[in-house]
N, C-alpha and C positions, 0 to 999 in steps of 0.2 A: 503494499500499500503507499503512496506515495503522502511524506509527511506531510501532516498540515498542522498549523498553528491553530488552538482556542481558548478566547480569552475567557475564565474565567471571573465573574465580577459578581460578593456576597460577601457581607460584613461576617459572616458568619464563619471560624478559623476551620472551625468540625465541618459546614458544607465542604468550602472550597479543598480543605482536604481530598474529599469522598471522592467528592467530584475527577479531584488530578490522580486517583488513584488508579479508578475504574476508565479513565482515557489515556490515560499514560498506558494501559497494556493493551491498547488497543493502536500504542505505538504514535498519537498524537501529541505535538509540543504542547505548552501548556502556561498559558501566560494567568497572572493573579491579578485584582485587587479587591480590597478591601470597603469601598466608598466607590461614590459617582462623580467624584473631581477625581479621583486619581485613576479611574476606568479609561475616563475622557483623555486622561495626560498618555496613560500606555496605549490607548490605539493610533491616537497621535503620533506619534512618536514611532510607531509600527504599521501604520496606517496598510500599506502594499502584504504586510507578510499573516494576518492575520484571516484567518477563511473563518469564522462564526466567535458569535458572541453566545456565553450562557448568562443571562442579566439577572440578575434580585430584584423584585421591585421595592419593597421597604430597605432603604438602607441612612445611613447619613451622609450630611449635605450637600447630598444633590441625591435623589429618590433614581429608580430604575426609569421612569416616564422621561424626567426629563434628562435621563443619558439616552433614551430612546429616538429623541426628538430631535437633541446635538446632532447624533451620530448619521442621523437620515436625514441631514440637511446636505450632505456629503459623502454619503457608502449608501450602497446598497445589499453590505454584509448580512448573511444568513443571522438573525437573531432569536436564540429563547427566552422566554420570558419567565423566571424561577419565583411562582408568588406564593405565601401563605393561604390568599385568599382560592375560592371556586369559585366565585359569583360572577355569573353571567354574564353582565353589567359592564364585569371589566376586563373579560375576555374580548368581547366588543368590541371597548374604546383599545387595546392593545392592536388589534387586527388593523384596524382604522389609522392609526400613526406606524405600521407597517411591520407587526411582528411577524416572524413565519410560523412558531409557533410556540404554545402557552403549557406549560406545565405544572398543577396545584402540590404544592407540597403536604404530605409527604408523597413522594413516589419511587420507583423502581430503578435503583442507578442502570441495570442494565437497560430499563424498558426505552430510560434516558437516553445510552450512549446508543441503541436503536434506531432513534429519530434523529439526534445525531449522524449518523451516518447515513440515512435516508434525503437528509435533508440535503447533507452535502453532494451525494450523489445523485440529486433532482438538480441542483444547480451547477455543477458542472457538464448535465447535459445540456441545459436552457442557455450556458453560456454562449456569446456571441462569437463564435470562433473563428479566427481570419488569418492565416497563414500565408507567408511571404516568402517567396523562393529565388534568388537573386535578380531582383525587379516584377516577378512576377507575384501578385497580390489575389488570393483565394479567400473570397469569404462565403465558407460555407453553407452559413443564415440566408444569404439572401442571393444565394447562387449567381453571386457575380463574378467577373476575371478582371482586373488590371493590371496593363501592363507601362511601368513609369509612372502610375497615377492616372490613367486616361484608360478606362474602361471600351472593356470589346466586347462584342456582339458575339456567342457563340448557340449552336443551336443544343437544345439537350444534351443529346447523345456526344456533340463536341465535348459539352462539358465535362459529363460522366466521365469521359475516356480520359480527360486529362486532369481530372479528379484521381480518377485510379493510375494512372500514370505518376503523379508528384506524391501518393499517398504507397506510391514500392519505387521510391527514389532509390535509382543505383541498383535493382534489380530486372536484370533480364528478363521480359513477359511474351512468352508465344502468343500467336496470333490466337491459338485455341483457346488459350486462359483469359486471354483479353474476351474472346467474344462468350465466354462462360459467364466472367463478371460484369460487362459492361455492355452484352445483348443479351446476354440469361442462358441458360440450356436451352429453352422453346426455339433457338434462331438458327438458321437450316440455309442460310445464306452463303454467298461467297466470300471466305475469308478476304478477301481482297479489298472489301467495304473496308477494313481497317484502313488499308492504305490509303485509301481517298479523304477517309475522316482525318489522318493525320496529318494527310498534306495540306488541307483545310485553315488543319488549327496551325500549325509549323507560318503556314502564312499568315496566319489572324496575328500572330507574336510577334512577328517582325523578326528583328536580329536575336531573340529571344528563343526563336526555334529551333535552332539549332541543340538547345538543351535535349531534345525528344531524337535519337541517337538512333540508326536502325542496328538493329543487331542480324546478319546476315544469316538468311538460312533459320534464322529462330522468330523475330519478332520486333520486339523494340524497347529501349529503355527511355527515363528520364535520370539525366546525370549533369551535374551545373560541376564544370574544372574552368 
């Protein structure tokens, strides 16, 4: 599992230790704060490293709601609110402010860890993924491709073929393998259709088209050198 950092914010030392112990067993890195002001300070110092926040509601100096409001002004980091109260109105208030999950004390630490994992998995899947290959920028959510900052027009099949090649960078791909993965197994046409699509993609990529190498007797490979 990729190591991720979680900020635990709770004024009770016992609660922080309980959560830290359970999360550390799952290889999460842990930061801690005992009040709202400290939480904001730690968050700002580590804003690009924190992947999720466990935030208690009732705390000295600044309560959880105040911390939540300030964080949401600049960040969409996932936040799970922890509270001793289980009132429906409190939960609705939290969701309106941008809470991702709401857990009432007492709770099972194992269940909380499971919810943490589920939220991180969900946010990773929905993250706007843009990858860049030596001037070729692929936006997988928007299904767009830019070359040196300028968007190029690709058909759906051309887009799928290009992304398949770059996802398998430096791997020689046979025409049969490309057909099976891009055109799917139900395609029975001539494999030379790949050659015509490659030709069009290279033309549209301009100078960057050289990164699509022809592997004689095999197929194609995306390689940047």
